[in-house]
N, C-alpha and C positions, 0 to 999 in steps of 0.2 A: 504494500500499499504506499510505502514512503515515496516511490517516485511519482505517484499520482497527485501528491499534495501540492497545492498552489496557494502559499502564504498571502498572496496579494488579493485573494478573494475576500471581498468585504472592505476594502480600503477606500471605494470610491462610492458615490451615491448610487443608489438601486438602479440598475440597468437591466431589466427583464422585459421580455415581450408583453404586450398588452394582454391582460388577463380576460379570459373568456369564462362563460358559464357562471357558477356560483362564485368564483373567485373575483368576478368582476363586480360583485356587490359588497365586497368587503372594504372598509374604510380604514386607512392607516393614518393616524394622528401624528405619530412620534417621527423624528428624523429618519429619513428613507436612506440609511447608509449603516454599513456594519460596523463602522468605528474600530476595526481591527488594525493591525499594523504588521508588515511583513518582515520585522526584525528577527534577530537570532534569539531563539528560546531553548530551554531544556525542559523535558517533560516534568510539570510541577516544580521547576526550579526556582530558585531565589532571584536570579538575575535574567534580564533580557538586555538587549542592545540593538539600536537601530538609528537610522538616519533622523536628524532633528531639524524640522522647520519651524517649530513652535506652533504648528496648527493643532486644532482641537481634535479630539481630546487625548491622543496618545503621543504628541509631539511630532508625528509623522503626518505628511500629506499636505493638502492644499486647502482645507475648509475651516471656516470660523465656527464658533459657538452656535449651535442650534438646538431648539427645543420642540420644533415642528416643521413638517414638510421637507423640502429638499434643501439640504444646507448650502450655504453661500460660499464661494470661494473666497480666500484672502490671498491667494497666490494663482497666477495663471498656468504655472506649471509645476513640476516636482522640483523642489529646492531643499537645500540643506546647508545649515551653517555649522555642521559638525555631526558627532554621533554620541548618543547618550545612552545612558543605562537606566533601567527599572522603568518599564511601561505597564500601563493597564492594558486590558485586552477587551476590546468591544464595548467598553462602558460608555456612559453619558457623563452627566453633570455631577460627578462625584466630588468635585472641587479639590482633590489632591492629586497632582499629575506627575509627581516624580521628575524624571528626565534629569538625574544627577551626573556628575562628573562627565561634562561634555568634552570630547576630544576633537580638535580641529587640525587637520593636516593643512600645512599653509606653505605658500611659496611667497607670500607677501610679509610686510613687517606687521608687528604685533598690533599696530593701531587698526589694522583691517579685521581683527577678530569680531565676529558677528555677522561678516559679510555671509549672504546667502548664495551658495553656487548653484548652477541647474544640475539636477542629477540626470544621468543617462546610463543606459546598459544595466539597468537594475536587474538583479537575479536574486533568487531566495530559494530556500528549501528548509525543511526541518532542522534547526540548528545552526544556519548560517544565513548571512545576507551580504550582498556585494553590490556595489555601484561605482560609477566614475563621476568624479566632480567636474565641473566646467573648468577647473584649474589643470585638468589632466591627471590628477592623482586617482589612481585605482584604490578603493577601499573595501576592505573585506572584514566581517566580524563573526566570531563564533563565540559560544558560551558554554561554561560548565555549570554545575549545581549552585556554586557560590563564586564564580569566576567568569572573566571575559578576556578573549584575546583579539586583538585588533593588529591587522597586517595592512600597511600601505605602501604601495609601489609608486615611486616618484619618477617624474621626468628628470633630465639632468638640470642640475640647479646648483648655485654657489652657496645658498644659505636656505635649504629647507628646514621646516620644523614641525614638530608635533606639540600642540598647546592643549594642556589639560586645564579646564576651568572648573573649579570648585564652588564657585559663586552662584552659578546658573541652576536653575530648578523650575519646575512647572512649564508654563506655556507663554507664548508670546501673545496673548490676548488680553484684554483688560481684566484685572484682578486675578490672572491665571498664574502669576509668578510665585515662586516659593522661595523665601529668603531665609538663609542659614541664621541661626541666633549665635553660634559660635562655631569657630573653626581653627584647626590646628594643622600645620603642614611642616614636614621635616624632610630635608634631603639627606637621607641616611648614608648613601655612598654613590659614587659614579653609577648611573644607571639605575638607582633605586630610591624610592621616595615613599613615605607614608603620610597620611592625613586622616582627619576626621571632621565631619561637619555634623553638628546638632541641628537637625531641621524637623519641624512639626514634632518636637520632643523626643525624637529617635536619633540615637548617635550612630551614625553611619561611618564606618571605617573602610580605609582603602590602603592596600599596599600595591604599589605599581613599580614594574621593572621595564626598561627598554633594552632591547637586545643589542643595541649597537653602543657599546661603551665608548666609542670615539667621539660620539656626539657630546657637545657642550649641554650640561644640565643647569638651568637657571630656574630661581623663583621669581615670580612677578606680582606686582600689585597695582591696582588702577591702570593697567596696560603699560606699566613702566618696569623694566627690568630690575633685578635686585642683585647685581653682580657680587659674588662672594657671600651671599645670604644663604643659610642653611635652614633657618626657621622662620615661620610666620605664625603669630598667635593673634588671633582676633576674637574679642568677647563683645557681647551685647550689640550685635549688629542690628540695625533697624532698616526697614525700607529706605528711608531718608539718608542712611549713612552708608548704604551698601556701595561698595566699590568691587569690581570684579578682582579676583585673585587666583593664583594657581602656580603651575610649574610648566616648563616646557624642555624639549630636547631639540638641539639645532646642529645642522652640520651640512656639508656638501654632499650631493648625491650624483651618481651616474644614472643615465637613462635605464630604467628597468630596476633599479635598486629598491629592495624591500626593507622595511624596518617594522618590527613587531613590538607592541606594548602589551604586557600581561597584568591583569588586574585581579586582585583577591578582595573580596568584600566581607565585611562583619559587622553586626550590630553589638558586638562585645569587644572593640578595641582593634588596634592596628596588628598586635602580634597574632590574634586569631585571624585576622584578615590575611597575614603573610601565611599562617599554617593552612587556611582554606586554599590559597592559590597554590601551595606546594603539593597539596592533596589532590587537587583538580588537575594541575598541569605541571607535573615534574619536570625539572629543568632539563634542557636538552635541545639539540638542533630541531629545526621545523616544528616549534611549538604550536603554531597555528593549526597545521595539517593534523598533528596528533590529537590536538583537542577536537577539532572538527570532526575527525574520524570516530572518536569515542562518543561524541554527541550524537551523530548520525547512527551509530550503533544502539544508543539508548532509545532514540526515537524509532528506529526499526522494530526494535523489541516490543515497544508499546503499540505501535501501529499495527503490527503483525497479530495482535489480539483479536482483530476482526478482520476477515477477509470476505469479499462479495464479488459475486458475478454479475456484472453490468456493463452497458456500452461505455465507452471511453469517457465521455463528458460527465455522466452520471457517477462514474466510478471516481472521477476527479472531485466532484462535489462531495461525495461521501467521504472520500479519504481526507479532504480538507476539513470538513466538519468534525470528523473523528479527531484530527489534529487539533483543531481549536477547542475542543473539548478536554484536551489533556495539557493545557498550558497553565491554567489557575486552578486551584489557589497555589500560593508560592510556599513550599514546605522549606523551613529553615531550622532544622533541628539543633538544639544547643545555642540558639542565637537570640533568645528573648532578652531585649534590653531592660525589661520592666521588672523582672523579678530575677532571683540570683540562681534558682535550680535550673539543671539542664533537662533535657527530655523534649518532647515534641513543642514546636513553635511554628505557627501557620500565619500568613497574612495574605492581603488581597483576597479576602472573602468578601469582595466588595457588592456582590448581588445576591445574597443569600435568598432573597425573595424571588429570584429567578431560577437560580441552579438547584434549589431543594427539590424541584419537581423532576428533573431530567438528569443534570450533570452529576449530581451526588449519587443518585441510584446507578449511574453508569460507572462512577469511580468504585462504587461498592461490587459491582459485578466484575469489573476487569481488574481491579487492584485492591482487593480487599484489605491488604496491609496497609495501604495508604488511607483508605477509609478509617481504619481504627487509629491510625495516626493523627487523622484530622479530628476524630471524636474525642481523642484524649487531649488534644490541643485545645478544642472548644472548652472542655470540661475544666482545664487549667485556667483558661481565661475567666471563666465563671467564678472559680475559686479565688482567683487573685484580683479580679476587678469587679465581681458582683452581679455579672449577668452572662447569660448565653448570648454572644453577639449576633447581630442580624447582618452586621458588616463589621470587617476588621481590616486595617490597613497598617502599612509600615508607618505608624505615627501614634502619638499619645494624644489623648484628648476625649471629650465626650461625644463627638460627632460619631455616633454608632448606628446612625440610619434608623432610629427606632420607629419613625412613623410609617416606614415601608411595610413593616409586618411585625408579628410576635411569635415566639415560641417555634420557629422554623427549624432550628438545630434538633428539636425533639423528633423530627421525622426521621433524620439520619440515624440517630441513637435507637429509635424503635426498630427500624430495618434491621440494623446490626444486631440487635437483641434477637429478633426473632429468626434471624438467620444463624444464631449459635456461634458467631465468630468469637475467637479467643482474644485476650489483651485488654480487656476492660473490666473494672472493678464495678460491677453493676449496682451494688449498694451505695457506692460513691456517686454514681451516675444518677441514681434514682432520687437521692437527696438533693443534688443540685438541679435536676429537672424540676422537681416539685416547687423548691423555692424560687426558681426563675419565673414561674408561671404566675407568681403572687406579687410580682414587681411591675412597675410602669403601667401599660393598660390593664395588666392582670388586676389591678387593685379595682378598677371599675367594673371589670367582669364579674369578680366576687361580690362586690357591693351591690351591684344593679343587675346582674345577670346579662349585661350587654356591655360592649365597649365599642366607642367611635374613634375613628373610622370603623364602620361596621364590619369591614373585612377582618378586622382584629378579633371579632367575636368568633369568626370561624377558624382563624389561626388558633385562638386560645383553646377553643373546644377541642379541635383536633390535638393540640398539644397534650391537653388532659387525657385525651384517649391514648396517645402514644405512651404517656407517662404510666398509665395504667397497666400497659402491656409490659413495661419493665417492672412494675410492682407485682404483677403476677408471676413474673419469671423468678423474682427473688422470694416469692411466697408470701407477701404482705397482704393478705385477703381483705383486712379492715380498710387498708388504703385503697385497694382496688375499688371497693364499693364506693369509697368517697369520691374518687376520681370519676368514675363512670357516671355518678349523678351530675357532676360538672361539665363532663363531656356532653351530656344531653342538651346543654343550653344552646347549642347550635340552632336550635328552633326559634330563639328569640331574636335572630337576625333577619327572619324573613317576615313579610307582610301577606295578606290574603291573596295577593296576585299570584304568588309563588315566586317572587323575586325578592331579592334583598331590600330591606327597608331603606328609605331615603337617608343619606348621610354623605359625608365627604370621604373621597376616595384618592387613592394614590395611583395616578396614571391609569384612568379608566373611569368608568361608571358602574352603575349597579348591575347592569347586563353583563358586563365583562367578569365580574366576580361571582355572578349568581349560579354558575354551574360547575363550581369547584367539585372535585371527587371527594366527598365527605365520607367518613366511615360508615355513616348511616344513610346510604343512598335510597334504600327502599322507602324509609321514613322521609326523605327529601322529596322523593317522587310523589309519594302520598299526599304530603303538604300540598303540592302544586296541583293536586286533583287527580292523579294517577298517570298512567303511561301515556295516553293520547294527549293529555293536556300538557304534560311535560315535554313530549316530543314536539308539540305544536310551538312551545316557547323556544325550544332548540332551533326548530325550523326557521322561525322569524328571526332568530339571533343570527343564524348563518345566511340568511338573505335568500332562501329557497323561494323562487318565484319572483323576487324583487328586481327592480331596474338596475342596470349598472350605475355605479357612481363614479364621481371625479375626485381623484386623489389631490390632496393639496400640494402646491408648487413651492417655489422659493418664496420665503417671506409671507405665509398665508396671513389673510386678514382675520380678525377676530370674528367677523360674521361667517367667513368660509369655515372657520373651525367650530363655530357653534352649530352650524348647519350639519357638519359631519358628525360630531357628537351626538346630536339629536337623532341620528339615525340608529343608536344603540345596537351597533353592529359588531360582529366579529373583526378582529384586527389583522387577520391574515398573517400572524406571526411577526407582525411589525412591532408588538409588544407582547409581553408575556403574561399578565394577569389572567388570560383566558386560554392559554396554551394547552391546558388538560381538557377543555370544554368538548372537543370532538368525540372524546371517549365516553362523554356522559350518556350518549345514546345507548350504549351497550348496556347500561343499567335499566334501560326501559325496553329492552328486547328489540333494539334496532341497530345491530351491528352493521347493516347495510348502509345507514346514513354515516356512521363513522367511516367507512370505507370511501365514501363519495367526497366527504370534506377532506379527509387526509389525502386522498388522491390528488385533489385540486391544490393542496398546499404544497406538497412534495414536489410536483411537477410544474407548478406556476410561480412558486414563491422563492425558489433557489435556483441558482444557475452558475455557469462559469464566468471567469473575468472578474475584474475589480469590483463591478457592481453586483455581485452575484448574491448579496444577502438582502432581505427585505427590511432589516432594521438592526437596532444594536445587537451585537452577539452576546453581550453581558456576560463576560467571563466563560463563555461556552455553554450558557443555558439555552440559547437558540439553535447553536450547531448540534448538541446532544439531542435535543427535540428531533431534529432531522435524522440523526444516527438511528434513534429507537423507531421513528416512524417508517424509515425505509426498511428495517427489518420486520416490520409488522408486528411490533411490541410496544407496549407503553406502561411504565412502572407507575403504580398508585403509591405515592410517596408516604412512607410510614406504616403502610398497611400489608407489605410483604407480598403484594399481589401484582401481576403482570398481564395486562390486557392483550389479547391477541387480535390482529387485523390482518388484511391482506398485505403482504410484503411488496415493497416496490423494486425489490431485486429478485433475480431469478433463484439465487441460492446464497448461502452465507455459512461461515464458519466462526463461531464465537468461542474464545478461550474463556471457560467460566472456572469457578473455584474447584468444581467437582470433576472437571473434564470438559472436553469441547462439546458444545452445542451445535450439531449439524442442522441447518434449516434448508429443506428442500422443497420446492413448489412443484405441482403438477398443473398444467394447463396454463402456465404463466405465458403472457404476450407483452411485448414491450408497449409502454405507454407513450402516448405523444402529449404535450402541453394541451390542455383543454379536452383531451379525449375522455371517454368513459372509464368509470371505475371498474375494477375487477373485484369480485366478491368471494369470499370464503364460503366454500360448498362442504368442507369437511376438514378435520384435522386429526392427525394420528400423532400420538407421543410415544415413542419406542414401540411402534406397531399397534398400540392400543387406541381405539376411537376415542376423541375428546369432543364431546358435544357441547361443552361449555366454552365461553370465549375468554378464558382466563387461565393462568398458570400460578400456582403457588411458587413463592420464593425458592423452596427446596427443589422443586421440579426444574425451574430455571437454571439455578445455580448448580445443580447437581449435573447438567449436561445431558447428552443423549441425542436422538434422532427426532426432529420435529418435521412432520410432513404436512404441508398445507395444500389441499385442492382448491383450486381457483376456477372461476366461470364468469361469463358476461351478465349473468343475472343473479340475484340473491335466492337463497334457499331458506329453509327454517332453521339452519345451523345457528346456534347461539341465541335463539329467541326465547327459549323456554327456561333454561338453567341460567340465572343471572349471576354476575359477579358477585362475591361475598358481601354481605351488609351486616354491620354489627347493630342489634337492636337490642341493647341492654347488656347482657353478660359478656364480659371479656373472658375467655377460658384461658387458663394458663398454657403457657408454650410447652408443648409436649417435649420430654427429654429425647435428645437426639446427640449423636457424636458431634463435637465441635468441629467446625470447618475451619482449617488452618487459616490464620490471618496473614500469611505471605504467599 
């Protein structure tokens, strides 16, 4: 799969064929761009590196900040003022944009620092990025788990230089810059320097080495050289007092001469940064190629966990979606700067409200050991800082995205508990999960039976249900009974129309949030008036029989947006609050409708090229949706249930904790964008007929042979036996051998 990945997918505004059929009725309010970057990454690594133009939101690219419609360009072509480290992946307005330690190869004097050169001949693959600056310098980047290696190939010049800027951070948009509070820089020896910046409360240290010791090594401040200077210490920097500072190497070059810089990073000081560099990049010739080869091997190992048979373009979209699903969060074991103990530390959980539905279940399936590490990191954050985070970045502070959602980590913990993985103290987890539910919006939920924004009522009720699963696992029956009663309060969120009550909402409206896959979907459907009434609500939401709509363009007006929002329509994966809604049909006995909606999304809302994503990728939340949907599966977060639908690929092989799951279709035909859906006519698991439209976690994670018969018209498959719905009692998890966590 590695050779099919195109990291440039999602870096430009959405550029897909005009939708037809039901897809033409969906309205997309959020920015129509993936907001990804093509830079070098390592699977779940701490470090990334990419060309830097200062554009929103990753530092790469051409576009300004945008909250709706098509983003406006701020550059007319691809430009870069250098190459930075630490980028988000596919996010929007999270307000913290990193891009630290900019490296600029130059042929000009230091005064020209900040010049943006045109980028050409861009190339990228998993773990590496390359481009040529307008100055003629060829630039190549690769990274390790906690390191980066740069290689710059110069033309002939009497005084070429590599400039490292420690002052730059954030974006070149209004209020997008990040200013370090303190900084320390030390020229340790010829070709070796160390430094640390304290930025957003996080002490980020670097150890950097230049492989050409003949070059002069100098510190600089305010674009002026400091000949003979070996130390630079700055305290209490303010935006009004900030002056750029850093170090550089300079010397003559012959045409085609390459110079490498090696960076080790740490949140625990320069000596640990040095150790990280030497662990990731042992000293020796051809450091760049050695690191690139090892990183490519790591990506190959991860991407080979899933293989699909599909046409070339579709396989490229799938492989890239899988790649984007494995970039975040950033795992940095032993690196917490906020508490002294070693152990798991994870940051860039920037969009938990998106990834909990799709990306975290994919992580749990493909890399259960990493999922356990993430869970333990979340529990440690809760223990140290007082809450299970909804978002967590490489920064100190209270900006933890609380308004976006509540109790979302509970779904990951409940899935891991039900799947029997080892490595988590479930008594410890239960205590923290239970306490977390009673903070913030949880106080209103306990006092009034409801919390606003009303979507938090669903979050918290599901959180109580998930916590009850863990309580059952540890045998606390009294707590189970208490939690079950609180879990039933989801009904307080709905009004007699079968939709959520009027409230404020984060990125969406009550229709977008009304079809979440709750633990008690049977009760949810009954509340709406039964199968037919619930299906009618879904049909209206997905625009069946509705007229095509017009999507917002550049700088949409308030009236244009208000008209679109009033449609109360599915957003077509431009946004994530309703990403699980297509599978709600299956609980009403209509898997055929799920097939129709998912077919339209998979084949019309994703494509090749830089404009191949319909909206923010949100740390892989969107891409992992595509991975699941293409496989004909969908995880119900926290419930250890996987819904079955018509696959969009002919066959697939998935590495699961218990062995490979072989997915084979019968009667499959290639789909064209806008073409009719295929429907499941029958399913066999290891040769045994499966009349229901779902698998338990043990069945999926155990591997085996899943055969799916497809046809051009729906049958009675999946209509009678509905996916499981918890109406009251939560049974204890049955004893089973533990699944290894590695």
